[in-house]
C-alpha positions as CSV (number, residue, x, y, z in Angstrom):
1,M,108.9,87.0,103.7
2,P,111.9,85.4,101.9
3,L,111.3,85.4,98.1
4,L,113.4,84.0,95.3
5,G,114.8,86.2,92.6
6,K,115.0,90.0,92.3
7,R,112.3,92.2,93.6
8,A,111.0,95.6,92.4
9,S,112.4,98.6,94.1
10,L,110.4,101.5,95.6
11,L,110.4,105.0,94.1
12,V,108.7,108.0,95.8
13,P,108.6,111.0,93.4
14,G,106.2,113.0,95.6
15,V,103.2,113.1,98.0
16,G,99.6,114.3,97.7
17,C,97.1,114.7,94.9
18,V,95.3,117.8,93.7
19,N,92.1,115.8,92.7
20,G,90.9,115.9,96.3
21,C,88.4,113.0,96.1
22,N,86.4,113.3,99.4
23,F,87.3,109.8,100.7
24,C,91.1,110.0,99.9
25,S,93.3,110.3,103.0
26,T,96.4,110.9,100.9
27,S,95.0,113.9,99.2
28,H,93.5,115.5,102.3
29,F,96.5,114.7,104.5
30,F,98.6,116.9,102.2
31,S,95.9,119.6,101.9
32,K,94.9,118.6,98.3
33,R,98.3,119.7,97.1
34,Y,101.1,117.8,95.4
35,T,104.6,118.1,96.8
36,A,107.3,116.8,94.5
37,F,110.5,115.2,95.8
38,L,111.7,114.6,92.3
39,S,110.6,117.5,90.2
40,T,112.0,116.7,86.8
41,G,112.3,113.7,84.5
42,K,116.0,113.9,84.8
43,E,115.9,113.7,88.6
44,L,113.5,110.7,88.3
45,F,115.9,109.0,85.9
46,E,119.0,109.6,87.9
47,T,117.4,108.4,91.1
48,A,116.0,105.3,89.4
49,R,119.3,104.5,87.8
50,E,121.2,104.8,91.1
51,I,118.7,102.5,92.9
52,A,118.7,100.0,90.0
53,D,122.5,99.8,89.9
54,R,122.6,99.2,93.6
55,R,119.8,96.6,93.8
56,G,120.2,94.9,90.5
57,T,116.7,95.4,89.2
58,D,115.1,97.8,86.7
59,S,111.5,97.4,88.0
60,F,110.0,100.0,90.3
61,F,106.8,100.3,92.4
62,V,106.1,104.1,92.2
63,M,104.5,105.3,95.5
64,D,102.8,108.4,94.1
65,E,99.1,109.0,94.3
66,N,98.7,110.2,90.7
67,F,102.1,109.8,89.0
68,L,101.0,110.9,85.5
69,K,99.3,114.1,86.7
70,D,102.6,115.9,86.0
71,R,102.6,115.0,82.3
72,Q,105.7,116.8,81.3
73,R,107.8,115.2,84.0
74,A,106.8,111.7,82.8
75,L,107.5,112.7,79.2
76,D,110.9,113.9,80.1
77,L,111.6,110.6,81.9
78,I,110.9,108.8,78.7
79,S,113.3,111.1,76.9
80,E,116.0,110.4,79.5
81,M,115.5,106.6,79.2
82,E,115.8,106.8,75.4
83,K,118.8,109.1,75.6
84,H,120.7,106.7,77.9
85,R,119.2,103.5,76.5
86,R,118.2,102.5,80.0
87,F,114.5,101.4,80.0
88,F,113.0,100.9,83.5
89,R,109.6,99.4,84.2
90,F,107.0,100.9,86.5
91,H,103.9,99.9,88.6
92,I,102.0,103.2,89.2
93,F,98.8,104.8,90.5
94,S,97.1,107.2,88.2
95,S,93.6,108.6,87.5
96,A,91.7,107.9,84.3
97,E,91.8,111.5,83.1
98,A,95.6,111.8,83.7
99,I,96.2,108.6,81.7
100,L,94.1,109.9,78.8
101,A,96.0,113.2,78.9
102,F,99.3,111.4,78.9
103,G,98.4,109.0,76.1
104,L,98.3,105.2,76.0
105,D,101.2,104.9,73.6
106,N,103.3,107.0,75.9
107,M,102.4,104.7,78.8
108,L,103.9,101.8,76.8
109,R,107.1,103.8,76.0
110,L,107.3,104.8,79.7
111,G,107.4,101.1,80.6
112,V,104.2,101.0,82.8
113,T,103.5,97.3,83.4
114,L,100.6,97.9,85.8
115,V,98.5,100.9,86.6
116,W,96.0,101.2,89.5
117,I,92.9,103.2,88.5
118,G,90.1,104.3,90.8
119,F,87.0,103.8,88.8
120,E,84.9,103.9,92.1
121,S,81.4,103.9,90.7
122,Q,79.4,104.4,87.5
123,S,76.6,106.3,89.2
124,R,76.0,110.0,88.5
125,Q,75.3,110.4,92.2
126,S,78.9,109.6,93.0
127,A,80.6,111.0,90.0
128,F,84.2,112.1,90.7
129,A,85.8,114.7,88.5
130,K,88.6,112.3,87.5
131,N,86.2,110.0,85.8
132,I,83.7,112.4,84.2
133,G,83.5,111.8,80.4
134,V,85.8,108.7,80.5
135,D,84.9,105.6,78.6
136,S,86.2,103.2,81.2
137,K,85.7,100.1,79.2
138,A,87.6,101.4,76.2
139,L,90.4,102.7,78.5
140,V,91.0,99.3,80.0
141,E,90.8,97.5,76.6
142,G,93.4,100.0,75.2
143,L,95.8,99.6,78.1
144,R,95.6,95.8,78.1
145,A,96.0,95.7,74.3
146,R,99.4,97.4,74.9
147,G,100.5,94.9,77.6
148,I,99.6,97.2,80.5
149,S,97.8,95.4,83.3
150,V,95.1,97.3,85.1
151,L,94.0,97.1,88.8
152,G,90.5,98.6,88.9
153,S,89.1,99.7,92.2
154,G,85.5,100.4,93.1
155,I,83.6,101.4,96.3
156,L,80.7,99.6,97.8
157,C,78.1,100.9,100.3
158,M,78.5,104.5,99.2
159,E,76.0,106.9,100.5
160,H,73.7,106.6,97.6
161,H,73.8,102.7,97.5
162,T,70.8,100.6,98.4
163,P,70.2,96.8,97.9
164,D,68.4,97.8,94.7
165,N,71.2,99.7,93.0
166,M,74.5,98.3,94.3
167,Q,74.6,95.3,91.9
168,A,74.8,97.7,89.0
169,D,78.1,99.1,90.3
170,I,79.4,95.6,90.8
171,D,78.4,94.7,87.3
172,F,80.1,97.8,86.0
173,L,83.5,96.9,87.7
174,V,83.3,93.3,86.6
175,D,82.4,94.2,83.0
176,L,85.6,96.3,82.7
177,E,87.6,93.0,82.7
178,T,90.6,94.5,84.5
179,D,93.5,92.2,85.4
180,F,92.9,92.8,89.1
181,V,89.9,94.2,90.9
182,Q,89.5,95.8,94.4
183,F,86.1,96.2,96.0
184,M,86.3,98.3,99.1
185,L,83.6,99.5,101.5
186,L,83.3,103.3,101.7
187,T,85.4,104.3,104.7
188,P,85.6,107.9,106.1
189,M,89.3,108.0,107.1
190,P,90.2,110.8,109.6
191,V,91.2,114.2,107.9
192,T,89.2,113.5,104.8
193,G,86.2,115.5,103.7
194,L,84.0,112.5,103.9
195,Y,85.0,112.0,107.6
196,R,84.2,115.6,108.5
197,K,80.9,115.4,106.7
198,L,79.8,112.2,108.4
199,Q,81.1,113.5,111.7
200,R,78.9,116.6,111.4
201,R,75.9,114.3,110.7
202,N,76.8,112.2,113.8
203,L,77.1,109.0,111.6
204,L,80.6,107.9,112.5
205,R,81.0,104.5,114.3
206,E,82.6,105.4,117.6
207,D,82.1,101.9,118.8
208,L,84.4,100.5,116.1
209,S,88.2,100.5,116.8
210,Y,90.4,102.0,114.2
211,Q,92.0,98.6,113.6
212,E,88.7,97.7,111.9
213,W,88.6,100.7,109.6
214,H,90.1,98.8,106.7
215,G,87.0,98.6,104.4
216,Q,87.0,94.8,104.0
217,K,84.5,93.7,106.6
218,K,82.7,96.3,108.7
219,L,81.3,99.8,108.0
220,A,83.0,102.6,109.8
221,F,79.8,104.7,109.7
222,R,76.1,104.0,110.2
223,H,74.7,103.4,106.7
224,P,70.9,103.6,106.5
225,A,70.7,100.7,104.1
226,F,73.3,98.1,105.2
227,T,74.3,96.3,108.4
228,D,77.9,95.1,108.9
229,E,76.9,91.6,107.9
230,E,75.1,92.7,104.8
231,A,78.1,94.9,103.7
232,E,80.5,91.9,104.1
233,A,78.1,89.7,102.2
234,W,78.0,92.2,99.3
235,L,81.9,92.3,99.3
236,N,82.2,88.6,99.1
237,R,79.6,88.4,96.4
238,A,81.4,91.0,94.3
239,F,84.8,89.3,94.5
240,R,83.2,85.9,93.7
241,Q,81.4,87.3,90.7
242,D,84.6,88.8,89.3
243,Y,86.5,85.6,89.8
244,E,83.8,83.4,88.2
245,H,83.2,85.8,85.3
246,N,86.7,86.9,84.5
247,S,88.8,84.0,85.9
248,S,91.9,84.2,88.0
249,S,93.9,87.4,88.0
250,M,97.1,85.5,87.0
251,L,95.4,84.2,83.9
252,R,94.4,87.8,83.0
253,L,97.9,89.0,83.7
254,I,99.5,86.5,81.4
255,D,97.0,87.3,78.7
256,T,97.7,91.0,79.0
257,S,101.5,90.4,78.8
258,F,101.1,88.3,75.6
259,R,98.9,91.0,74.1
260,G,101.6,93.5,74.7
261,Y,104.1,91.3,72.9
262,E,101.8,90.7,69.9
263,H,101.0,94.4,69.7
264,L,104.7,95.3,69.4
265,Q,105.5,92.4,67.2
266,G,102.9,93.6,64.8
267,L,104.3,97.1,64.4
268,K,106.1,97.7,61.1
269,K,108.7,100.0,62.8
270,R,110.2,99.8,66.3
271,D,112.8,102.0,67.7
272,A,115.2,101.0,70.5
273,C,112.6,101.8,73.2
274,L,109.8,99.7,71.7
275,E,112.2,96.9,70.9
276,K,113.3,96.7,74.5
277,R,109.6,96.7,75.6
278,K,108.9,93.8,73.2
279,Q,111.8,91.8,74.7
280,Q,110.5,92.6,78.2
281,F,107.0,91.3,77.3
282,A,108.5,88.2,75.7
283,T,110.5,87.4,78.9
284,Q,107.6,88.1,81.2
285,T,105.1,86.1,79.1
286,R,107.4,83.0,78.9
287,T,108.0,83.1,82.7
288,Y,104.3,83.6,83.7
289,A,103.0,81.1,81.2
290,L,104.7,78.3,83.2
291,I,101.7,78.2,85.6
292,L,99.0,78.0,82.9
293,R,98.7,74.2,83.2
294,S,98.3,74.6,87.0
295,I,95.6,77.3,86.4
296,A,93.7,75.0,84.0
297,R,94.0,72.1,86.5
298,N,92.5,74.2,89.3
299,A,90.2,76.4,87.2
300,V,87.2,78.1,88.9
301,N,85.0,76.8,86.0
302,D,85.1,75.3,82.5
303,R,85.4,78.7,80.9
304,E,88.7,79.5,82.8
305,R,90.0,76.0,82.0
306,S,89.3,76.5,78.3
307,L,90.9,80.0,78.4
308,A,94.0,78.8,80.1
309,L,94.6,75.8,77.8
310,D,94.0,78.0,74.7
311,L,96.4,80.7,75.9
312,D,99.0,78.1,76.8
313,Q,98.8,76.7,73.2
314,R,99.1,80.1,71.6
315,I,102.1,81.1,73.7
316,R,103.9,77.8,73.1
317,R,103.4,78.2,69.3
318,C,105.0,81.6,69.6
319,F,107.7,80.6,72.1
320,P,108.6,76.9,71.8
321,R,109.4,75.7,75.3
322,R,112.9,74.8,76.4
323,L,113.5,71.7,78.5
324,S,114.0,73.8,81.6
325,E,110.6,75.4,81.0
326,H,108.9,72.1,80.6
327,L,110.4,71.0,83.9
328,A,109.3,74.2,85.6
329,A,105.8,74.0,84.3
330,T,105.6,70.4,85.7
331,A,107.0,71.5,89.0
332,A,104.3,74.3,89.2
333,V,101.6,71.6,88.9
334,L,103.2,69.4,91.6
335,L,103.8,72.3,94.0
336,T,100.2,73.4,93.5
337,D,99.0,69.9,94.4
338,L,101.2,69.8,97.5
339,W,99.8,73.1,98.6
340,K,96.2,71.9,98.2
341,L,97.1,68.9,100.3
342,R,98.5,71.2,103.0
343,L,95.3,73.2,103.0
344,K,93.3,70.0,103.4
345,L,95.4,68.8,106.3
346,R,96.1,72.1,108.1
347,G,93.6,74.6,106.7
348,D,94.2,78.0,105.3
349,Q,96.6,79.2,108.0
350,I,99.2,81.1,105.9
351,Q,99.6,84.2,108.1
352,P,103.0,84.6,109.8
353,K,103.0,84.3,113.6
354,T,101.9,87.4,115.5
355,I,104.1,89.1,118.1
356,V,102.2,91.1,120.7
357,T,104.0,93.4,123.1
358,R,102.1,94.8,126.0
359,Y,103.4,97.8,128.0
360,K,102.8,98.6,131.7
361,A,102.5,102.3,130.7
362,E,99.1,101.8,129.2
363,R,97.7,100.1,132.3
364,N,99.2,102.8,134.5
365,F,97.9,105.6,132.3
366,L,94.4,104.2,132.4
367,A,94.6,103.7,136.2
368,R,95.7,107.3,136.6
369,Q,92.9,108.6,134.4
370,G,90.4,106.7,136.5
371,A,91.8,108.2,139.7
372,I,91.6,111.7,138.3
373,R,88.0,111.3,137.3
374,E,87.3,110.1,140.8
375,G,88.8,113.3,142.2
376,N,92.2,112.0,143.3
377,S,94.1,114.4,141.1
378,D,97.0,114.5,143.6
379,Q,97.9,110.9,142.9
380,T,101.4,110.4,141.5
381,I,103.0,107.6,139.6
382,K,106.7,106.8,139.9
383,S,108.7,107.4,136.8
384,D,110.1,103.9,136.7
385,S,106.6,102.4,136.7
386,I,105.9,103.6,133.2
387,R,108.8,101.8,131.6
388,P,107.6,99.2,129.0
389,A,107.6,95.6,130.0
390,A,110.5,93.7,128.6
391,A,108.6,90.5,127.9
392,A,106.6,90.0,124.7
393,V,103.8,87.6,124.1
394,T,103.9,85.5,121.0
395,I,100.6,84.3,119.6
396,S,101.0,81.2,117.6
397,E,98.9,80.1,114.7
């Protein structure tokens, strides 16, 4: 999709995770081990600098299941950035216990602007080692106070869940007040420990194609307490509750960014690293705040409207708006109204067109398999008959 402006680059320091949560395909695919492609902080820095120089952006999405698990490597990366006065920003995945071991102030110095944390569930019946003894609420508050946005994820329809206890886990995730939230149905992906366990118990859904194993609509295993329709209803209810209670994610994101600026502005001493982080928060806050009027105009409820207007006033007192910013904020409102009109006239059809290519080989293979089952094993197929069809079928909106 064409996007204006510079975009974040991708950095892949390694694969796998030693935590080995039973549902995690990444961990199990790599045998519950971590394989580093970039083993030291210096290697990370040099690779990031090379990519940043080539692409013109200092922001990175780090594709690493648990980036802070190697604490020393991350600390060395901070040292390299401070040594060369080159301060990158990172979106990362990390477990709660790894974050606490690394330190929240170190997260700020590292330049983490968003961290994805799997909180999963508060229940003792589903306790994962990575979350044992963690005060999740305090962790989220500490991160957001430093300008670090949090994406908190939780799992619904776990094995212990019933209609009587699932709401408690939803309330737990919503009460964390993360910037973003993901609710996902428990899904036993192949190669995971969960998959093998449910396979042994003959609970896997063999009638459900793998395309539907995405955790956002149907259950991939037979749950004793929930049907597909009930699971989907719980998902929708959870997302709606978070939206109505915590307001839109963009409002939370702007709030977190401004908190980070205020936190650093309030420090009596700031070295070059923290001064750079303060400037980054200031730029990010000014840019994101341009949509606050639009958020207030389209708020989910009165609470969000009040929060958006109050935050807008606080930011404008701190950063008086330039003429260009006033024009951009007005444009944001107008563009939002145009989009609402589009939805009213055309509906919520925002997916790109789908291209479907069908191959003759599939039909020939199935025909041959049917012939073999009927005892005609001597049947042969000409080699040219399994070439893919040249034509593609385009399915429009």
